Each structure stands twice: as C-alpha cells, then as structure tokens.
N, C-alpha and C positions, 0 to 999 in steps of 0.2 A: 669248553671252547669259548671263549668270550663273544658278547653280541649273537648267539647262538639262538635261534628261536624253534616254536613250533607254532603251524597254524593246524588248522580243519579245513575240512576240506567240503564247501557250503554245499545241501542240495541242487541249487542251480550250475552250480558247477561238473555235479555228474557226470560219467561219461567223456570228461576233457580229457585232451592229451597233458600231458604235464608239461610237453614245452610250452601250450598254449597257455596253461595255469598259468607260467613265468612269465610269460610275455604280457599278461596281464597285469598282473604284480609288479615286477619288476624288469617295465621294458625298457633300459638301460643293457640288461644284459646280455649278449651274445648270444648265439646259440652256441660259436667254438668253446667258448666258457662256462657254458650251462653243460655241456657235455662232459670234461676235465670235471668239473664239479661232482657227477654223477658218476664216475668213470673213479674218481682216487674215493666215492663211497662220503662223500663232506655233506652230499646232499642223499637224504634217503625217505623212504614213504614206508611209514608204519614199522619203522626202523628199518626197514630190508632195504637195496640195494634194489633202484628201479632204470626205466632206460626215458630216452625223450618220448619215445612214441607210448610210452604206459598209460593205459587210460584211468580213468580216475572213480571214485565213488563216496559219493559223499560221507562223513564222519572220520575217513582219513585225514594221516595226519602227514604232514609236509615239514623234512626237517631240513630250516637252512637256514646254514653255518652268515656269517655275518656280508651283506648284501647294500648296504645301505645308501653304498655311489651308484646302484642302480638302483632306484627305486624314480629316480628321474631317467626319461626318455631322453636316448638321442636324439642329435639332431636331424638326424637323418629321420629315426620314426617319428618325434616330434611334425616333418612333413608331411608325412604320411597319412599321420593319422587324423589332421588340421584339415584335408580333403575331401570334403560333402560328396560320396557319391552322387553325380550326374546324370541322372537316366532321362533318354529322351522321349517320346511318345511310342518311338518305331518299339524301343528297351519294352515300356507295358503291353503291349499291346502280342510283341511276341513269346513275354512271357503267361497271360493271359492263357494265349493259344494252345498253352502250350499245358495246361491244367487239362487235366481227364477228371478229376475225382478227388474233391476234396472235403472235410470236417475241421470237428476241434480238433484234432490231434493229428491228423495226418492230411499229406497232400502228396495229391500223384502226378507226373509232368511223362507228358509224350514227350521226350529228348530227341532233337531232329538228329541226324546226324553231321559230321565236322564242326560243333559246338563242344566241348569239351566238359567235363562237370566240375573239375577244380584248375585251379589256375599254379604257375609253374613257373621258371625262368624266361620262357617265351612268349609265355601265353598269358594275354588280357585280357581276354573272353573270354567266361565261363559261367556257368549255369549259378556257382556260389557265389560270385560278385552279383547276379543279380535274384537275387535272395528277399531281399530288402522288400522289394517290389509285390512277393508275396505276401509281406506279415502285415498288410490288413490295421485292423486293432485291435490285432492282441501284443501281448506286453513283448515277448520275445520272440527274438528274430528264428526265421524256420533254422535246420541245418540238415545237410549232409547222413545219412543212417549207412550209403553202400555209392557203387559208384558202377559204370560204365565208360569204357570206352569212347575216343572222340568219338571215334568214325561208326562205333555202335550205334543204334536208334531204338527207343521203346522207352518199357518202362524204369522211371525215376520214383525210387518212394523218397519226401523230404519229411523232417518231424515238425510239428508244430510246437514242443515245447524241451524241454527237458526229460522229464518223466517218459514222454514218448520216443523219444531217444534212445536211450536206455533198454527200453522194454524190444524195439525194433532191430537197434544192435545187437544187441542177444537174445534176439530169432534170427536174424542172419549167421552169425557167429556156428551159432546152432544148429543152422542146417533144421530151422523150422519151416521152409520153405520150400513152394513148387515156383522153378523158372521155368519156362518154357521158353526159347530162342524158334525165330523160325531163320532162314539161308537159303541161299538160291549157290547152288554148289556148280560146278564144274563136272558134264556127265554124272554118271547114275553108277550107287554101290551095287556092289553085288551082293549083298543082301537084304533085303527090305525094310528089316529093322533088327537092331541087335543093341548092345553096347562095347566101348571102347576106353581100353584100363592101362594107361601109359602114363606110366611119374614124369611132371615136367621139372624143367630146370632151369636158373638163367642162363645162358649161351654166353662164356667166356666174352669179355671188352664188350658186353654189346646199353651195361648202364640199367640191367635189369628191365630192358623195352622190350628182349626179343625170349620167346622161350624156346627150350628145346626138348625134346625126350631124353628122359635116361634114366639110369639104373638107381642113381644116386639120388635122384630128382624127389617130390612130396607127388603122394598119391593124384594119382587125375583123373577120376568116371565119368565118361558121357553114354546116357542114351540118347538114339535115334532112331530114325522111324520117315521114311519115305514116303511123304503126303501125295506124294504125285511126280510127273517125269515129261519130258519129252522128247521120246525114243532115248536115246544116246548122248542129245548135245546137255542137257544138262538138268536139274532134280532140285525139288525142291522137298527141303528135310526142315522135321521140326528135333530139335535139339534140346535134352533136359540136363543142365548140367547135373549131379548128383556130389558135384565136391567145384571148387571157385576158385580156381588156381588161374593167373595171367594167364590173357592171349587162348586158355582152354581149347575149346572149342573152337577156334580159328587150325591149331594146330593141331587139336584131331579130325577136322575134317581133312585137310591134305592127307594124313593119315590115312585117311578110308581110301586114298586114290581121289578124291574130287574133293579141290580146295572150294574155298567157298568164292565167291564171283567179285574181283574188284580188289583182294586179300591178294595185293601184289608182293609184299612181306614177307608172305608163307610161303604162294603159290608161283613165286613169280610168273613170267610170262603167262602161263597155264593156267593165269584166274582170270583172265579177262576175255570172251566172247567176241565176237567178229559182230558186225550190225551193230544196229540199234540200240545194245546192249549197254547201261549205263557202267561206266568203269567205277565206278562208287563201289566201297564196301557192301554187299547186299547180307547183312548181319541186323536183323531185329532181334532186340527182347521183347514178345508176343506178349505174353502175360505170367502173370505173377497170386503167386498166393502165398498172403503170409499169416499171424496170425497178429490180429489187432492190439492196440496197447488198452484199448478201452472193451477190449473182447470180443470175444468171436473171430470169424473170418474178414480178410479184406484181400476180395479176385476180383483183378484190374487187368484190361486188354488192352493194347496199341494200337492203332490203327498202324501199317505203315505206311512208310513217307515214300514222298512223290516216285521216288525212282525203284523202288521198290516194286511201288505199287503198276506203272507204267512196265516192267520187267513182267506178270506178273499177267498181265494184260497181254501182253504178247505171245505168251508162251500159252494162254491160254486155263492160265490157275486157278484158283477161288479164293482170293482177296480177303473176301469176306468167312470165308469158311471157321465158328467156330469149336471146330470138332477136340478132342484133348486124347488124341489115340496111349495118352499114358494114361489114363485113366483107368484106376486097378476097376477088374471086373467083379461082380459081386454073385 
C-alpha cells in the first residue's frame, strides 16, 4: 500500500497503550477510526494484530497506513492541549499531604476516599490530573501503575520514570505483590479466618461497573482474617486479595454475609449501621509489599482516613495496629 510506514517504539514510550501512542503522533485520528484500522488489520504491531489497550515495549515496530490527514490535531484537540493546567495552592497542598514515601523512582500516596484515580466522562477531578504537581525537578511526568476505586482509600503507587513504570506494572501483573486491605463490615463472619473462592463476571447491563458471582466468571480468590469485632454488630477484617478483579473484596465480603459498611452497591440497606458510624465506604488499602524497580522490596503502610479512624475509635479497635495476620510462619 502506497504511503504505508513503519515506526519503532522508543524507550520512553515503553508501556504506553497503543491508543495513547497514536494520539501522541496522530492527534487528529479519532478513536473510532483507530479501532476500525486495528480491526481490519491495517495497523499492526510487529506484524501482528493489536488492540487499542495493547501495551507497547521499546523496539516494537508499528505498521502505519496512510494517515497524513491525522497528523494535525483536530480543533477540539487543539483546544484541549492549549489549555495549561492551572493548580491552586490547595491542590498543591493536597497532593503533598498525600505523599507517604518517595525516592528517585517511586512515589507512594495515601489516596483519600472520594478522589478518583483517573478521569472519565463525568470525572474532572482525579489523581492522574494532579500528577504534574509531583514532578519536581524530574524530566518525566509521574505515571500511574495501578488504581483504586474512587471510594476506596489507601496505598497508591506512582512511577517517576518510564523504566520504573514498566517494572512496577510487570510486578502487579505477575502478582508479585502482597496487598492488605482493612474493612469495617456489618456483623461477624462464621469463621475467624479463611479463603473465599468465587469467580466474578460483569453483571449484564452494568457497563462494567457492577460485578456478580458467576460460574463462567474470572477466577477470584481473597484471604481474610477477623482482626477484632464488637459483639455481632460489626467486625474489623483484614483482606488479602490473591487475584485482582474489579470490586473483588466488596463482593466477597458480601458473600461472607458481612457487607462492608457504606457499600450500598453490594450490601444494600444492610451495609449501613445506625448511630454515628459514617455512611462512607469503609475499605482501605492498608499495606503493600512490592518489588522495588531499583532492587529490594518496597514496603509501605497507609494510615486510615478520618471517617474510618473515628469508627475504629468508636468500636475500640486499634487503628495503629501494624501486625500482619497473613505473615508466613517460620
């Protein structure tokens, strides 16, 4: 085909999604047109078909059909890129207060509940949009390597370089991590500890925002340990997800008969306690162990958000407990 070209993926573009790569070089190429070119095989990666979500690796070759008309950004795109983000002093203070660890390769945040990690059609305020505030004197903009639900608080890892992002992403995908979540649940499980094995799939018509247990779903496993309880009214449970499905802990907690406090989506009215207990979701990414991109292990712990600490104090639970109920016995 006349006009077909091939371009190598550069090292700084490693781990970019393919759609992001095309948006960078061909800003006038619409998402719909890109999908059609991929679907018909006109765009290929190392000679093979690819998807918009395919992650790139340095040295790969992208086959590009004639797209000269897409090199110039559309008027809408020009309007977007011409707007330089304006941050307030409150924004800067918020991001700095979220940092609980940083070095030359990694920044770890304690994400507050209610703040989305990434943007969407109706979400303009999110962590990704504020990452320029954490760039400092580094040449590269920090980048996300995993995510938390909007209403879940706690440990969120951000890479400071493309190399670090690639290594951290690989560690998450290979499940070379240990994640511990704390939750306040309604009631008390029949067992003090155990493992929940229940495959999950998207609920039809939910747009991917609601999950359900399904025999045909993806494998989903969660370990749990009851750290403390207040009679049969509420329990403090530590969850360790072995797999990482959407809303996995929230669905599995409901299967135990103990929905997470504040989780009306999966627990309905039963997920709310009477009295002064906050109606916010009580799920917190408490601790993470992951292979550091520069070697060794990165081990971080995030303090509870205010509404959860108040609930812990109300029930007499130890919000500063640093024990690991899932530690392997020597």
